[in-house]
C-alpha positions as CSV (number, residue, x, y, z in Angstrom):
1,X,23.1,-41.0,22.7
2,X,20.4,-43.0,21.0
3,X,18.8,-41.8,17.7
4,X,15.6,-41.0,19.5
5,X,17.3,-39.0,22.0
6,X,18.9,-36.8,19.5
7,X,15.9,-36.6,17.7
8,X,14.2,-35.2,20.8
9,X,16.3,-32.5,21.6
10,X,16.7,-31.4,17.5
11,X,13.0,-30.8,17.9
12,X,13.3,-28.6,20.7
13,X,16.1,-26.9,19.4
14,X,14.0,-26.4,16.9
15,X,11.0,-24.9,18.8
16,X,13.0,-22.8,20.8
17,X,14.5,-21.0,17.6
18,X,11.5,-20.9,15.9
19,X,9.7,-19.5,19.5
20,X,12.7,-17.0,19.5
21,X,12.2,-15.7,15.9
22,X,8.6,-15.4,16.5
23,X,9.4,-13.1,19.7
24,X,11.9,-10.9,17.6
25,X,9.4,-10.4,14.9
26,X,6.7,-9.6,17.4
27,X,8.9,-7.1,18.9
28,X,9.3,-5.3,15.7
29,X,6.2,-4.9,14.7
30,X,5.2,-3.8,18.1
31,X,7.9,-0.6,17.6
32,X,6.3,0.0,14.0
33,X,3.1,0.5,15.9
34,X,4.8,2.6,18.3
35,X,6.6,4.9,15.6
36,X,2.8,5.2,13.7
37,X,1.3,5.9,16.5
38,X,3.3,8.8,17.1
39,X,3.4,9.7,14.1
40,X,-0.2,10.0,13.9
41,X,0.0,12.3,17.2
42,X,2.6,14.7,15.9
43,X,0.4,14.9,12.9
44,X,-2.9,15.6,15.0
45,X,-0.5,18.0,17.6
46,X,0.1,20.0,14.1
47,X,-3.5,20.3,12.8
48,X,-4.4,21.3,16.1
49,X,-1.6,24.4,15.7
50,X,-2.5,25.0,12.3
51,X,-6.4,25.2,13.3
52,X,-5.2,27.7,16.5
53,X,-3.4,30.0,13.9
54,X,-6.4,30.1,11.3
55,X,-8.7,30.6,14.7
56,X,-6.1,33.7,15.5
57,X,-6.2,35.3,12.0
58,X,-10.4,34.7,11.6
59,X,-10.7,36.3,15.6
60,X,-8.2,39.7,14.7
61,X,-9.9,42.8,14.4
62,X,-10.4,43.9,10.8
63,X,-8.9,47.2,9.9
64,X,-10.8,50.0,8.7
65,X,-9.3,49.7,5.3
66,X,-10.5,45.8,5.4
67,X,-13.6,47.0,6.4
68,X,-14.3,49.1,3.5
69,X,-13.1,47.2,1.0
70,X,-15.6,44.2,2.5
71,X,-18.1,46.5,1.9
72,X,-16.9,48.0,-1.6
73,X,-17.4,43.8,-2.4
74,X,-20.7,43.3,-0.8
75,X,-18.8,41.0,1.6
76,X,-19.6,42.7,4.7
């Protein structure tokens, strides 16, 4: 093999390794983005559950003692 052929093969190998490395890193970034998206969905779900619990607490009928306490404080 001549020097030119060896140089061409070397460049081709270098390009192949660089491409493989680029694809590997891109795949890692994609997985990280997927995990981040899942974390956002989990946080939104927790917020929705907390909001629903707060609404349920606010919609709960007041007891007689609660109403009297609010009237005494002037918050009724």
